[in-house]
GUTIMI-489216 format. One line per 3 residues: for each residue x, y, z of C-alpha. Coordinates in nm, 3 decimals. Example, Ala and Ser with C-alpha at 12.3 -4.5 7.8 and 13.67 -1.06 7.14 Angstrom:
<rs>
1.230/-0.450/0.780 | 1.367/-0.106/0.714
</rs>
This chain:
<rs>
0.000/0.000/0.000 | 0.124/0.349/-0.083 | 0.257/0.561/0.202
0.136/0.915/0.264 | 0.307/1.203/0.443 | 0.182/1.554/0.509
0.353/1.893/0.540 | 0.160/2.178/0.704 | 0.257/2.546/0.700
0.134/2.707/1.022 | 0.114/3.072/1.131 | 0.245/3.205/1.463
0.021/3.475/1.610 | 0.027/3.689/1.922 | -0.155/3.520/2.207
-0.338/3.843/2.294 | -0.399/4.032/1.969 | -0.399/3.754/1.711
-0.156/3.946/1.490 | 0.125/3.737/1.335 | 0.446/3.748/1.538
0.806/3.698/1.424 | 0.891/3.430/1.680 | 0.975/3.131/1.459
1.338/3.118/1.576 | 1.240/3.120/1.944 | 0.965/2.867/1.884
1.204/2.627/1.711 | 1.463/2.675/1.981 | 1.210/2.584/2.249
1.092/2.290/2.040 | 1.446/2.150/2.030 | 1.456/2.138/2.409
1.199/1.856/2.422 | 1.188/1.519/2.255 | 1.035/1.467/1.912
0.664/1.392/1.954 | 0.668/1.096/1.715 | 0.922/0.818/1.696
0.991/0.669/1.349 | 0.824/0.329/1.316 | 1.041/0.022/1.347
0.819/-0.183/1.116 | 0.486/-0.193/0.938 | 0.408/0.101/0.711
0.763/0.222/0.662 | 0.965/-0.090/0.736 | 1.130/-0.077/0.394
1.262/0.275/0.454 | 1.597/0.275/0.637 | 1.561/0.632/0.764
1.201/0.745/0.722 | 1.182/1.100/0.587 | 0.971/1.358/0.763
0.897/1.404/1.127 | 1.014/1.760/1.192 | 0.930/2.116/1.287
1.120/2.366/1.075 | 1.153/2.723/0.950 | 0.955/2.843/0.653
1.005/3.155/0.440 | 0.873/3.401/0.698 | 0.955/3.450/1.065
0.582/3.434/1.147 | 0.545/3.072/1.043 | 0.674/2.720/1.092
0.630/2.400/0.895 | 0.556/2.054/1.027 | 0.592/1.731/0.836
0.501/1.376/0.925 | 0.673/1.048/0.860 | 0.517/0.831/0.586
0.213/0.624/0.687 | -0.011/0.369/0.523 | -0.282/0.402/0.789
-0.487/0.722/0.790 | -0.563/0.701/1.163 | -0.190/0.691/1.234
-0.136/0.980/0.992 | -0.398/1.186/1.176 | -0.232/1.110/1.510
0.101/1.222/1.363 | -0.046/1.548/1.225 | -0.196/1.626/1.567
0.125/1.536/1.751 | 0.334/1.776/1.544 | 0.073/2.049/1.580
0.081/1.997/1.958 | 0.460/2.014/1.951 | 0.448/2.347/1.766
0.173/2.481/1.994 | 0.366/2.396/2.312 | 0.686/2.560/2.185
0.502/2.866/2.051 | 0.329/2.916/2.385 | 0.667/2.963/2.551
0.738/3.233/2.291 | 0.411/3.412/2.375 | 0.237/3.296/2.058
-0.042/3.071/1.940 | -0.047/2.852/1.629 | -0.316/2.871/1.364
-0.375/2.662/1.054 | -0.496/2.920/0.805 | -0.408/2.977/0.441
-0.355/3.348/0.513 | -0.353/3.573/0.818 | -0.700/3.719/0.884
-0.538/4.028/1.043 | -0.299/4.276/0.885 | 0.064/4.173/0.882
0.405/4.292/0.771 | 0.586/3.972/0.683 | 0.947/3.931/0.794
1.177/3.708/0.591 | 1.392/3.448/0.765 | 1.753/3.556/0.706
1.871/3.249/0.516 | 2.086/3.325/0.208 | 1.843/3.148/-0.026
1.545/3.343/0.106 | 1.736/3.671/0.074 | 1.816/3.579/-0.285
1.445/3.525/-0.341 | 1.370/3.874/-0.206 | 1.625/4.022/-0.444
1.490/3.828/-0.741 | 1.114/3.834/-0.682 | 1.062/4.144/-0.467
0.713/4.197/-0.329 | 0.604/3.847/-0.433 | 0.853/3.713/-0.178
0.807/3.968/0.098 | 0.427/3.930/0.094 | 0.433/3.550/0.077
0.290/3.465/0.418 | 0.059/3.177/0.333 | -0.020/2.832/0.468
-0.052/2.527/0.246 | -0.094/2.155/0.299 | 0.140/1.945/0.086
0.067/1.573/0.055 | 0.339/1.325/-0.045 | 0.220/0.993/-0.190
0.475/0.725/-0.270 | 0.531/0.608/-0.627 | 0.734/0.319/-0.763
0.931/0.522/-1.016 | 0.959/0.866/-1.170 | 0.782/0.735/-1.481
0.489/0.617/-1.272 | 0.495/0.952/-1.090 | 0.473/1.146/-1.415
0.199/0.914/-1.537 | 0.013/1.011/-1.219 | 0.078/1.384/-1.263
-0.061/1.370/-1.615 | -0.383/1.201/-1.499 | -0.476/1.389/-1.179
-0.465/1.743/-1.317 | -0.840/1.786/-1.366 | -0.924/1.681/-1.008
-0.680/1.905/-0.821 | -0.920/2.206/-0.817 | -1.165/1.992/-0.619
-0.904/1.943/-0.347 | -0.856/2.320/-0.338 | -1.229/2.379/-0.305
-1.265/2.134/-0.016 | -0.964/2.271/0.172 | -1.020/2.643/0.100
-0.933/2.829/0.420 | -0.802/3.176/0.337 | -1.084/3.427/0.281
-0.906/3.726/0.442 | -0.597/3.919/0.335 | -0.454/4.218/0.522
-0.768/4.248/0.732 | -1.014/4.247/0.441 | -1.255/3.992/0.301
-1.116/3.907/-0.042 | -1.442/3.744/-0.165 | -1.231/3.436/-0.236
-1.260/3.112/-0.043 | -0.885/3.061/-0.099 | -0.693/3.381/-0.149
-0.376/3.183/-0.084 | -0.427/3.028/-0.427 | -0.428/3.379/-0.576
-0.111/3.479/-0.390 | 0.064/3.167/-0.520 | 0.005/3.230/-0.890
0.237/3.532/-0.877 | 0.531/3.290/-0.877 | 0.658/3.211/-1.229
0.631/2.833/-1.193 | 0.310/2.808/-0.989 | -0.012/2.646/-1.101
-0.123/2.363/-1.331 | 0.097/2.201/-1.592 | 0.069/2.048/-1.934
0.098/1.670/-1.968 | 0.456/1.545/-1.976 | 0.433/1.192/-2.111
0.756/1.069/-1.951 | 0.989/1.135/-1.661 | 1.256/1.253/-1.902
1.021/1.518/-2.047 | 0.941/1.632/-1.694 | 1.308/1.651/-1.598
1.397/1.833/-1.919 | 1.137/2.101/-1.845 | 1.269/2.145/-1.491
1.626/2.168/-1.622 | 1.518/2.429/-1.877 | 1.340/2.634/-1.611
1.650/2.642/-1.394 | 1.880/2.712/-1.690 | 1.660/3.009/-1.786
1.779/3.190/-1.474 | 1.423/3.290/-1.384 | 1.418/3.062/-1.078
1.694/2.977/-0.833 | 1.670/2.600/-0.812 | 1.445/2.294/-0.831
1.287/2.383/-0.497 | 1.118/2.676/-0.672 | 0.922/2.453/-0.908
0.584/2.534/-0.753 | 0.358/2.321/-0.973 | 0.021/2.226/-0.821
0.160/1.871/-0.822 | 0.519/1.769/-0.886 | 0.773/1.496/-0.839
0.939/1.553/-0.504 | 1.307/1.638/-0.542 | 1.377/1.481/-0.200
1.162/1.168/-0.177 | 1.023/0.896/-0.413 | 0.681/1.062/-0.406
0.432/1.268/-0.596 | 0.385/1.591/-0.400 | 0.035/1.740/-0.431
0.056/2.106/-0.329 | -0.277/2.259/-0.422 | -0.459/2.253/-0.084
-0.485/2.522/0.179 | -0.380/2.412/0.526 | -0.696/2.303/0.712
-0.780/2.409/1.070 | -0.927/2.066/1.150 | -0.677/1.782/1.141
-0.956/1.549/1.028 | -0.989/1.756/0.710 | -0.614/1.727/0.655
-0.650/1.349/0.672 | -0.939/1.365/0.425 | -0.725/1.556/0.175
-0.446/1.303/0.225 | -0.681/1.008/0.166 | -0.821/1.170/-0.149
-0.467/1.229/-0.274 | -0.373/0.865/-0.225 | -0.693/0.757/-0.399
-0.611/0.983/-0.692 | -0.256/0.851/-0.716 | -0.368/0.486/-0.698
-0.636/0.543/-0.963 | -0.409/0.740/-1.194 | -0.124/0.490/-1.162
-0.359/0.207/-1.260 | -0.480/0.408/-1.560 | -0.120/0.479/-1.663
-0.028/0.110/-1.642 | -0.335/0.025/-1.852 | -0.234/0.276/-2.118
-0.535/0.503/-2.067 | -0.481/0.854/-2.198 | -0.511/1.159/-1.969
-0.805/1.395/-2.007 | -0.719/1.645/-2.284 | -0.723/1.954/-2.062
-0.534/2.268/-2.160 | -0.336/2.464/-1.903 | -0.561/2.762/-1.975
-0.869/2.561/-1.885 | -0.703/2.417/-1.576 | -0.616/2.769/-1.458
-0.979/2.867/-1.500 | -1.092/2.560/-1.306 | -0.850/2.640/-1.024
-0.962/3.003/-1.016 | -1.325/2.892/-0.985 | -1.238/2.657/-0.699
-1.037/2.924/-0.518 | -1.307/3.185/-0.565 | -1.611/2.987/-0.451
-1.479/2.683/-0.265 | -1.771/2.445/-0.209 | -2.037/2.719/-0.197
-2.079/2.764/-0.572 | -2.025/2.572/-0.892 | -1.708/2.390/-0.984
-1.611/2.300/-1.338 | -1.655/1.941/-1.448 | -1.316/1.812/-1.569
-1.482/1.596/-1.835 | -1.752/1.825/-1.977 | -1.588/2.158/-1.881
-1.932/2.283/-1.776 | -2.024/2.429/-1.436 | -2.201/2.205/-1.185
-2.273/2.224/-0.815 | -1.964/2.167/-0.602 | -2.130/1.882/-0.415
-2.190/1.696/-0.742 | -1.829/1.742/-0.859 | -1.697/1.626/-0.521
-1.920/1.319/-0.549 | -1.778/1.257/-0.898 | -1.424/1.271/-0.759
-1.508/1.016/-0.489 | -1.676/0.788/-0.744 | -1.372/0.821/-0.972
-1.142/0.689/-0.698 | -1.387/0.471/-0.503 | -1.227/0.140/-0.598
-0.892/0.267/-0.471 | -1.050/0.400/-0.151 | -1.214/0.065/-0.089
-0.888/-0.119/-0.149 | -0.698/0.103/0.095 | -0.971/0.094/0.360
-1.034/0.470/0.331 | -1.384/0.462/0.180 | -1.583/0.516/0.500
-1.342/0.781/0.628 | -1.374/0.980/0.306 | -1.752/0.950/0.281
-1.804/1.051/0.643 | -1.560/1.343/0.640 | -1.703/1.486/0.318
-2.046/1.480/0.476 | -1.898/1.664/0.774 | -1.750/1.937/0.553
-2.074/1.995/0.365 | -2.268/1.997/0.694 | -2.047/2.250/0.878
-1.856/2.420/0.597 | -1.492/2.429/0.498 | -1.236/2.655/0.665
-1.326/2.966/0.468 | -1.695/2.932/0.546 | -1.626/2.889/0.915
-1.392/3.188/0.927 | -1.660/3.407/0.771 | -1.928/3.266/1.001
-1.720/3.358/1.306 | -1.669/3.712/1.176 | -2.042/3.746/1.113
-2.111/3.621/1.466 | -1.871/3.849/1.655 | -1.765/4.122/1.412
-1.400/4.080/1.518 | -1.123/3.927/1.310 | -0.935/3.863/1.634
-1.215/3.622/1.724 | -1.165/3.448/1.390 | -0.799/3.398/1.483
-0.889/3.271/1.831 | -1.132/3.020/1.681 | -0.867/2.904/1.434
-0.625/2.852/1.723 | -0.880/2.638/1.907 | -0.953/2.428/1.599
-0.586/2.389/1.516 | -0.532/2.257/1.869 | -0.833/2.024/1.828
-1.020/2.202/2.109 | -1.333/2.286/1.909 | -1.568/2.065/1.713
</rs>
């Protein structure tokens, strides 16, 4: 069974005001003073991996954020426990620095981002200017194992049309600099300013993929392979497909849902690739439009059907996605988890809907931040 690992970008906010605080260095220093919350498994899911990747709390681009990542898992319950353990680790360390941790695609309150002083990040400021200095966003990246780069590219070519659905379900960034953007995921809008971000054409082979990446780097427009910000890519560290389209979710259960859907998509696409089935003939222009629609409306409006290219209710498109991967979900044991968690999201709303509901209830963005902190810590239902 394929392993799955998750990276979450989390914001550090003032415990009193809810404004982002530049305390990443202190938070990480405090985190190092206690043991890792999760020990690498000695067998089972990752027994074939000598030194399992993942399992860390690290710097991100800005001093107001940290990133967690889990070890690879085959079991979604174990993955959820790992996600929560690393969140708890970050929360405990941040508390000592006078901060709280929130899982939100953007800061609801106004912020002046502060770049971590690593040479690579300073190079990015010099090269990309405001795009870098304003890049304070939180994503959820899901790594799903693949058997080879060719299988991975076969997967990338065949999941493109379903990635906007993952964005819609996870959308959790309606506010930017203290204002309602009218988007469910404004993080997705901030990301497209990067020259490599967004959907891709089909590649056909691992060599075609690698040649494009080499050409991008040789162009001088980007610094290195780490700046290939495709919605889904081959990881340049691990033998995985890395699906990068989702906002970070306040509820860990929603993170697990996104991870299970990603594995289902990879399993289904890999089987189609092995069978010689052609990818859907979707242009990058159409995929950009589909992603924009998902980021704008989330699950509250129409999404665009990847087969007919016509608008349909989000709930119907989500149901189509689950039907598309149902055999894989059943095989992995994730079918009930996915069905139940999707019902939960449509019953209570995704992150963006809940952020707006809290603002409507109290009229204070600081209350939105406080509610996000509670949900991130798994203290609210």
